[in-house]
C-alpha positions in Angstrom: 0.1 0.2 -0.2 1.6 3.6 -0.9 1.5 7.1 -1.6 0.5 6.4 -5.2 -2.3 3.6 -4.2 -4.4 6.8 -2.5 -3.4 10.1 -4.5 -6.5 12.0 -3.1 -6.0 10.6 0.8 -2.2 10.6 1.1 -1.9 14.9 0.1 -0.3 15.7 3.9 3.3 15.9 4.1 3.2 16.3 7.5 2.2 12.8 7.8 4.4 11.3 5.3 7.2 13.2 7.8 6.0 11.9 10.8 5.6 8.3 9.6 9.2 8.6 8.3 10.4 10.2 12.1 8.5 7.1 13.6 10.4 4.4 11.5 13.7 5.8 11.9 12.9 5.6 15.7 12.2 2.1 15.6 14.9 1.3 13.5 17.7 2.7 15.5 15.8 0.9 18.6 15.8 -2.2 16.7 19.8 -1.9 15.4 20.4 -1.0 19.3 18.8 -4.1 20.6 20.6 -6.5 17.7 24.2 -4.8 18.5 23.6 -6.1 22.3 22.6 -9.3 21.2 25.7 -9.6 18.7 28.3 -8.6 21.7 26.3 -11.8 23.8 28.4 -14.1 22.2 31.7 -12.2 22.7 30.5 -11.5 26.6 29.6 -15.4 26.4 33.4 -16.5 25.0 35.3 -14.3 27.8 33.1 -15.3 30.3 32.4 -11.6 31.1 29.3 -12.3 33.5 28.8 -9.2 35.1 29.2 -7.1 31.6 26.3 -9.6 30.2 24.0 -9.5 32.5 24.4 -5.6 32.7 23.8 -5.6 29.1 20.7 -7.5 29.0 19.1 -5.1 31.7 20.0 -2.3 29.5 18.4 -4.0 26.5 15.1 -3.8 28.5 15.3 0.0 28.4 16.0 0.6 24.8 12.0 0.3 23.6 10.9 3.0 26.3 13.9 5.4 25.5 13.3 5.5 21.9 9.8 6.4 22.1 10.2 8.9 24.2 12.4 10.4 22.6 10.5 9.7 19.2 7.5 11.6 20.8 9.8 14.6 22.3 11.0 14.9 18.5 7.3 15.1 17.2 6.2 17.2 20.0 9.2 20.1 19.9 8.8 19.8 15.8 4.9 19.9 15.3 2.2 22.3 16.8 -1.4 20.7 18.2 -3.1 22.3 15.3 -1.6 21.2 12.8 -1.9 17.5 13.8 -6.0 17.3 12.7 -7.7 13.8 12.8 -7.2 13.9 8.9 -3.5 14.0 9.4 -3.6 11.3 12.4 -5.9 9.0 9.5 -3.1 9.5 6.6 -0.4 9.1 9.0 -1.4 5.0 9.4 -1.8 4.8 5.9 1.7 6.5 5.1 3.4 4.1 7.3 2.2 1.0 6.1 3.5 2.0 2.6 6.8 2.3 4.3 6.6 -1.1 5.7 5.9 -3.0 2.4 9.5 -4.2 2.4 10.6 -4.0 5.9 11.9 -7.3 8.1 10.3 -6.2 11.3 7.2 -4.9 10.2 5.2 -6.3 13.0 7.4 -4.9 15.6 7.5 -1.2 13.7 3.8 -1.2 14.1 3.7 -1.9 17.8 6.1 1.0 18.1 4.1 3.0 15.8 1.1 2.1 18.9 3.6 3.1 21.2 4.3 6.5 19.9 0.4 7.8 19.3 -0.5 6.6 22.3 1.8 8.8 24.1 0.0 11.6 22.1 -3.3 10.8 21.6 -6.3 10.5 23.9 -7.4 6.9 24.6 -10.6 8.0 22.6 -8.4 7.6 19.9 -7.2 3.8 20.5 -9.2 2.2 17.7 -7.6 1.3 14.0 -8.6 3.8 12.1 -5.5 5.9 13.9 -3.5 2.8 15.4 -2.8 -0.8 14.6 -5.3 -2.4 16.4 -5.0 -5.1 14.1 -1.9 -6.1 12.1 -2.1 -5.0 8.6 1.6 -6.1 7.1 2.1 -10.0 7.0 4.9 -11.9 8.5 4.5 -14.5 6.4 7.8 -15.8 4.4 9.9 -12.4 4.8 13.2 -13.5 3.6 16.4 -12.7 5.5 19.1 -10.5 3.4 21.9 -11.4 5.4 24.6 -14.4 4.7 23.1 -16.6 7.2 19.6 -17.6 6.8 17.6 -18.2 9.6 17.6 -21.7 9.8 20.2 -24.2 8.3 19.5 -28.0 7.3 21.5 -30.8 8.0 21.5 -34.4 5.8 22.7 -36.7 8.3 22.6 -39.7 5.8 25.0 -37.9 3.6 28.0 -37.6 6.2 26.6 -39.9 9.3 25.1 -38.1 12.5 28.3 -37.4 14.5 29.9 -35.4 12.1 26.7 -33.8 11.1 26.6 -32.8 14.8 30.2 -31.4 14.8 29.7 -29.7 11.8 26.4 -28.0 13.8 28.6 -27.0 16.8 31.6 -26.0 14.5 29.2 -23.5 12.4 28.7 -21.0 15.2 32.2 -20.1 15.2 32.4 -19.5 18.9 36.0 -18.0 19.6 36.8 -20.3 22.4 38.7 -23.9 22.8 36.2 -26.7 23.6 37.8 -29.1 26.1 36.7 -32.1 24.2 34.5 -31.4 21.6 34.8 -35.1 20.0 33.6 -36.4 23.4 31.1 -34.8 23.8 29.6 -34.8 20.4 29.6 -38.5 20.9 27.6 -37.9 24.2 25.3 -35.5 22.1 24.9 -38.4 19.1 24.0 -41.2 21.6 21.4 -39.0 22.9 19.6 -38.2 19.6 19.9 -41.3 18.1 17.9 -42.8 21.3 15.1 -40.3 19.8 15.4 -40.0 16.2 14.8 -43.7 16.2 16.9 -46.9 15.1 17.9 -45.6 11.6 18.4 -41.9 12.0 20.3 -42.0 8.6 17.1 -42.4 6.4 17.6 -40.5 3.4 14.2 -38.4 4.3 15.7 -37.0 7.5 16.8 -33.5 8.3 18.2 -31.7 11.2 17.2 -28.1 11.1 19.1 -25.8 13.4 18.3 -21.8 14.0 21.2 -20.0 12.4 22.1 -18.0 15.9 22.9 -19.5 19.6 20.5 -18.0 22.6 22.5 -16.6 25.1 20.9 -16.4 29.0 22.9 -15.9 32.1 26.1 -18.3 31.7 24.8 -20.5 28.5 24.6 -20.7 25.4 22.4 -22.7 23.6 21.6 -24.3 20.2 18.0 -24.7 18.9 17.4 -27.0 16.8 15.0 -30.1 15.5 15.0 -33.1 13.7 12.4 -33.9 11.1 12.0 -37.5 9.5 8.5 -37.3 7.4 5.8 -35.9 9.4 7.4 -36.7 13.0 9.3 -33.9 14.6 12.1 -34.3 17.5 12.6 -30.9 19.0 16.2 -30.6 21.2 18.2 -27.8 22.9 21.8 -28.6 23.5 23.3 -26.1 26.0 26.9 -25.2 25.8 28.9 -23.9 29.2 32.1 -23.3 30.3 33.7 -25.9 32.4 35.6 -23.6 34.6 39.2 -24.2 32.9 38.6 -21.0 30.2 37.2 -24.2 27.6 34.1 -24.8 26.6 31.8 -28.1 26.7 28.0 -29.4 25.5 26.8 -30.2 28.8 23.4 -31.8 27.5 20.6 -32.5 25.3 17.2 -31.3 26.1 14.8 -33.3 24.4 11.6 -33.7 26.9 9.2 -31.5 26.0 8.6 -30.6 30.2 12.7 -29.6 29.9 12.3 -27.3 27.1 8.8 -25.7 28.3 11.0 -24.8 31.4 14.1 -23.3 29.6 11.5 -20.9 27.5 9.3 -20.5 31.0 7.6 -17.1 31.6 10.0 -17.5 34.8 13.3 -16.7 33.3 15.2 -13.9 32.2 14.4 -13.2 28.1 17.3 -14.3 25.6 19.6 -13.1 23.7 19.4 -13.5 20.3 20.8 -12.1 17.0 17.6 -11.9 14.4 17.0 -9.7 11.5 13.6 -11.6 10.8 12.5 -12.2 14.1 8.8 -13.4 13.0 11.0 -16.4 11.5 12.6 -17.1 14.8 8.9 -17.3 16.3 7.8 -19.5 13.5 10.6 -21.7 14.2 9.6 -21.9 17.9 6.3 -22.7 17.8 7.2 -25.9 15.8 9.1 -26.7 19.2 6.7 -25.3 21.5 2.7 -25.6 20.0 0.9 -24.4 22.8 3.0 -21.2 23.5 1.1 -18.7 22.5 3.4 -16.0 19.9 3.1 -13.7 22.3 5.2 -15.6 24.8 7.7 -16.7 22.0 8.1 -12.9 21.6 8.8 -11.8 25.2 11.3 -14.9 25.4 13.3 -13.2 22.8 13.6 -10.1 24.4 10.8 -8.4 22.5 8.3 -7.6 25.7 6.5 -4.8 23.7 5.2 -7.2 21.2 4.4 -10.0 23.6 2.6 -7.4 25.3 0.8 -6.2 21.9 -0.5 -9.7 20.8 -1.4 -10.9 24.9 -3.5 -8.0 24.7 -5.2 -9.0 21.3 -5.6 -12.3 22.2 -6.9 -11.3 25.6 -9.5 -9.1 23.4 -10.4 -12.3 21.4 -11.1 -13.9 24.7 -13.5 -11.6 25.9 -15.3 -11.8 22.9 -15.8 -15.7 22.9 -16.6 -15.6 26.4 -19.4 -15.1 29.3 -18.5 -15.3 32.5 -17.4 -12.6 35.0 -14.1 -10.8 36.5 -14.2 -12.1 40.3 -11.6 -11.3 43.5 -9.1 -13.9 43.2 -9.3 -16.4 45.3 -6.5 -16.6 48.3 -5.6 -14.4 51.4 -6.1 -10.5 50.4 -3.2 -8.7 50.3 -2.7 -5.6 51.8 -1.2 -3.5 48.8 -2.6 -5.2 45.8 -6.5 -6.1 44.9 -6.3 -9.4 42.7 -9.0 -9.9 40.4 -9.7 -12.8 38.0 -11.7 -14.3 34.9 -12.1 -17.8 35.7 -11.9 -18.9 32.5 -8.5 -16.7 31.5 -5.3 -18.2 32.9 -4.1 -14.9 34.1 -4.9 -12.4 37.0 -4.9 -8.7 37.2 -3.3 -6.9 40.0 -4.0 -3.2 41.0 -2.3 -1.2 43.5 -4.7 0.2 46.1 -4.5 4.1 46.9 -3.8 2.8 51.0 -2.1 0.5 52.8 -2.9 -0.5 56.6 -0.2 -1.4 59.3 2.5 -2.8 59.1 3.3 -1.7 55.5 5.4 1.1 55.0 4.9 2.0 51.3 3.7 4.0 48.1 2.8 3.2 45.0 5.8 4.6 43.3 7.9 2.5 45.2 5.8 -0.6 44.6 6.0 0.3 40.8 10.1 0.5 40.9 9.9 -3.0 42.6 8.0 -4.7 39.7 10.4 -2.5 37.9 13.5 -4.2 39.4 11.6 -7.8 38.7 11.5 -6.7 34.6 15.0 -5.8 34.8 16.6 -8.5 36.6 17.4 -12.2 36.2 14.2 -14.2 37.2 16.5 -17.3 37.4 13.0 -19.4 36.7 11.7 -18.4 40.0 9.9 -14.8 39.8 6.7 -14.6 37.6 7.0 -12.2 34.7 4.2 -9.5 34.4 2.8 -7.1 31.9 2.2 -3.6 33.1 -0.8 -2.1 31.5 -2.1 2.0 31.4 -5.9 2.8 30.8 -7.3 -1.1 30.6 -10.9 -0.6 29.4 -13.0 -3.1 30.9 -16.7 -4.3 29.9 -18.8 -3.1 32.9 -21.2 -6.0 32.2 -18.4 -8.4 33.1 -17.6 -7.0 36.4 -20.1 -8.1 39.3 -21.6 -5.1 41.6 -18.8 -6.4 44.5 -15.8 -6.7 42.5 -16.6 -3.0 41.5 -17.1 -1.7 44.9 -13.9 -3.2 46.1 -12.3 -1.4 43.0 -13.9 1.6 44.1 -13.3 1.4 47.7 -9.7 0.2 47.6 -8.2 2.4 44.3 -10.5 4.7 43.5 -7.6 6.9 41.9 -7.4 4.4 39.3 -11.0 3.4 38.4 -13.3 5.6 36.2 -16.5 4.1 34.6 -16.9 5.8 31.1 -20.7 4.5 29.5 -20.5 0.9 29.8 -16.9 0.3 30.6 -14.6 0.4 33.9 -11.0 1.8 32.9 -8.5 0.9 34.9 -5.1 3.5 34.6 -3.0 1.2 35.7 -2.5 -2.8 36.5 -0.2 -5.7 36.0 -1.6 -8.5 34.5 0.2 -12.0 35.7 0.2 -15.8 34.8 -2.2 -17.4 37.3 -0.9 -19.7 39.7 -2.4 -21.8 42.5 -1.0 -19.9 46.0 1.5 -21.9 47.9 -0.6 -21.9 51.4 -3.7 -23.2 49.3 -1.8 -25.9 47.5 -0.1 -27.4 50.7 -3.8 -26.6 52.6 -5.6 -29.1 50.0 -2.6 -31.8 49.8 -2.5 -32.0 54.0 -6.5 -32.4 53.7 -5.9 -35.4 51.5 -3.3 -37.0 53.6 -0.7 -37.0 50.8 2.7 -36.0 52.2 4.7 -36.6 49.3 3.1 -33.7 47.7 3.6 -31.9 50.9 7.2 -32.6 50.9 7.3 -31.4 46.7 5.8 -28.5 47.8 8.2 -27.2 50.6 11.3 -28.6 48.8 10.8 -26.6 45.8 9.7 -23.3 48.1 13.2 -23.8 49.8 14.8 -23.7 46.2 12.9 -21.0 44.7 14.4 -19.0 47.5 17.6 -20.5 47.2 17.6 -19.6 43.7 16.5 -16.2 44.6 19.6 -15.4 46.6 21.9 -17.1 43.7 20.1 -13.9 41.8 21.0 -11.2 44.8 16.8 -11.0 45.5 15.7 -11.5 49.4 12.0 -11.7 48.8 10.9 -10.1 51.8 7.6 -11.4 52.9 8.6 -15.2 52.6 4.9 -16.5 53.8 3.3 -19.4 51.5 0.7 -17.1 49.9 3.2 -15.1 48.2 4.3 -17.8 46.1 2.8 -19.9 43.6 2.8 -23.5 42.0 2.4 -23.2 38.3 1.1 -26.2 36.3 4.4 -27.7 36.1 4.5 -28.0 40.2 7.1 -25.5 40.3 7.0 -22.9 43.3 7.7 -19.3 41.9 7.8 -16.2 43.5 4.9 -13.5 42.5 4.6 -10.9 45.4 7.2 -7.9 45.0 6.2 -5.3 47.1 9.1 -6.0 49.9 12.1 -7.9 47.5 15.5 -6.4 48.1 18.8 -7.0 47.1 21.0 -9.7 49.3 23.5 -7.2 48.9 21.4 -4.4 50.6 19.9 -6.7 54.0 22.0 -7.5 56.9 21.5 -11.1 58.1 22.0 -11.0 61.9 21.8 -13.4 64.9 19.2 -12.3 67.5 21.6 -11.3 70.5 21.7 -13.6 73.4 19.4 -11.7 76.6 21.2 -9.7 79.0 18.8 -10.7 81.9 15.0 -11.5 82.5 13.7 -8.8 81.8 14.6 -9.1 78.1 13.8 -12.8 77.9 9.8 -11.3 78.8 10.1 -8.2 76.8 7.2 -7.9 73.9 9.8 -5.9 71.9 13.1 -6.4 71.0 15.9 -5.4 73.4 18.3 -5.1 71.0 18.6 -2.3 68.1 17.1 -3.1 64.9 18.1 -1.6 61.6 15.9 -1.1 58.2 17.7 -3.6 56.5 18.4 -6.1 59.6 17.0 -9.3 58.7 17.3 -12.4 61.4 16.6 -15.7 59.9 16.2 -17.6 63.0 12.5 -16.1 63.0 11.3 -17.3 59.9 10.4 -20.3 61.4 7.5 -18.6 64.1 5.9 -18.2 61.0 6.5 -20.4 58.3 6.6 -23.8 60.5 3.5 -23.6 62.6 2.4 -26.7 60.8 3.8 -30.0 62.4 3.9 -31.4 58.9 5.4 -28.9 56.9 8.0 -28.3 59.7 9.2 -31.5 59.2 9.8 -31.2 55.4 11.1 -28.0 55.5 13.9 -28.7 58.4 14.7 -32.2 56.7 15.6 -30.1 53.0 16.2 -26.4 54.1 17.3 -26.1 57.8 20.0 -23.7 56.5 17.6 -21.4 55.8 17.1 -20.7 59.4 20.7 -19.6 59.9 22.2 -16.1 59.3 25.4 -17.8 58.5 23.9 -19.3 55.3 22.7 -16.2 54.6 26.1 -14.4 55.1 28.3 -16.7 53.2 26.1 -16.4 49.9 25.9 -12.7 50.1 29.7 -12.7 50.4 29.7 -14.5 47.4 27.6 -12.2 45.6 30.1 -8.9 46.8 33.0 -10.6 45.6 31.4 -11.0 41.9 31.0 -14.6 41.9 28.2 -15.2 39.5 26.7 -19.0 40.1 25.0 -21.4 37.8 21.7 -21.7 38.1 20.7 -24.2 35.8 17.3 -24.4 33.8 16.9 -27.9 33.9 17.9 -31.0 35.9 21.1 -32.3 37.2 20.6 -35.4 36.5 20.3 -35.2 32.6 23.8 -33.4 32.6 26.6 -35.1 30.6 29.0 -34.6 34.0 26.7 -36.7 35.6 26.9 -40.7 34.8 23.0 -41.2 35.5 22.5 -39.3 32.5 24.2 -41.7 30.1 21.2 -43.6 30.5 18.1 -41.4 29.9 14.8 -42.0 30.4 13.4 -43.8 27.6 12.5 -40.7 24.5 9.6 -39.1 24.4 6.8 -39.2 21.5 7.5 -37.0 18.5 5.3 -34.2 17.4 2.5 -34.8 15.9 -0.4 -32.4 17.2 -0.7 -29.6 19.5 -0.9 -31.7 22.7 1.9 -30.3 24.9 1.1 -28.9 28.2 2.4 -25.6 28.8 4.4 -24.5 31.9 
């Protein structure tokens, strides 16, 4: 669609110039985004883990920075009187024309929306002015770079082992492997098991994405075997072995393990993509039940993920009839949480006021959520989607829910005709609160389930500590259980950096009066934490106490926390593996892996 196609409509030079300015702003953003992803390779090769973490955090802010630059440029250049409704309508048509040969048109459409929504009133948020629906197709966009989106290998022509060695060496990592032949042989043994007895059939091929996926201290080869109508996804992590050399650590082919690797509870990958939609399409063949919104987010394109999520949400509203209701569980002091039963997410609104003992503000809570957005979530903190001015159909709100919102967050709620407008909220994956999950297990007399919950709870805390996160409020109600039965932290209003906390032992009482005092007889600073006290509010139930002490008694000692804090202060970056230890090649049990999974033939995989 070009200007020539609309000779009468597209007559405004201002509209064209604004469209060009917005697209230039997006192109600058994506150029910087790719540069950060490209440097991830060098950081991995040199083991510059802290620099890599800083780059990954900085990348998250690129989008908003470019949007604000663009908005400021337009506001400085044009007076309000020049920007008529007709100009805004024509602007979108010009922009569509500029995207005809673009490599990231879907991302550019979202960038256009972000700029326009910063300038226009929400009454303009419809398809005449912004991209409520996508316009430019992302099908069959071809890369113009030397590398295609993925490489295709045919093991029948050279043997599976040589093929796998070529797969690894084609990434041209500037770092020596400790023993590549040994590692490739282990990968071959594992893949031979899942590909079947004859992986060298003439029609068998292996497809591998052309660029590695980087996150934390790992690089990941992402590929799949194809034999007829059967597809076998696999992931090969590459790690440093501690001696400046690389190893192939394992092969992930179990769908549950692949889903956890790409979970919403982990930080975004860094991967260089000229055509991101092609990467998304490839990953959907590995994760057929994961929506495109989550795959874009996985790739660090979280704004595109938000856009697609919201479109999916609007579609869900059209095709459902249930009502929004207060979410089950203990009511929070800071957040009002509601949900749509048929929709697997919850909506969280910050209250206008907080009863004692909470001492915080809305701005401080938003800072905590932003901290989590920019932080490595190590598989133990849920990602959140932040929205402004979200319109809900009033008919789907019960009077009780609306009354709750108006009582606890009146500054954020407006009614407008047949809509309820919430000015600011977070949307988060729905999970079963751990306190409810444990209570149900106790009612059923399922001690194995109780033990699993406590084991996971402690592991979640320990992995958060590795990422320099202290949960603050460690009550079970602030943790949730995913469909994969992993425990995840989701209440962020009291989190702190471990390095900002002072972990202390409770001093011995000086006399009988100290022992009987209702208040501490010793000074307590704002960041002082006394792990000995955790048991008083975590271990009141005998069965819970039994399994907590069995697996995580060390969490009740100040010394354990002090040691972890010191390692962080010393600059040591711990390994947090997004897959079980038993599947690693360094574990002898991994040499006899479980039975191979069924190939993906249809969308039957349960996402986490």
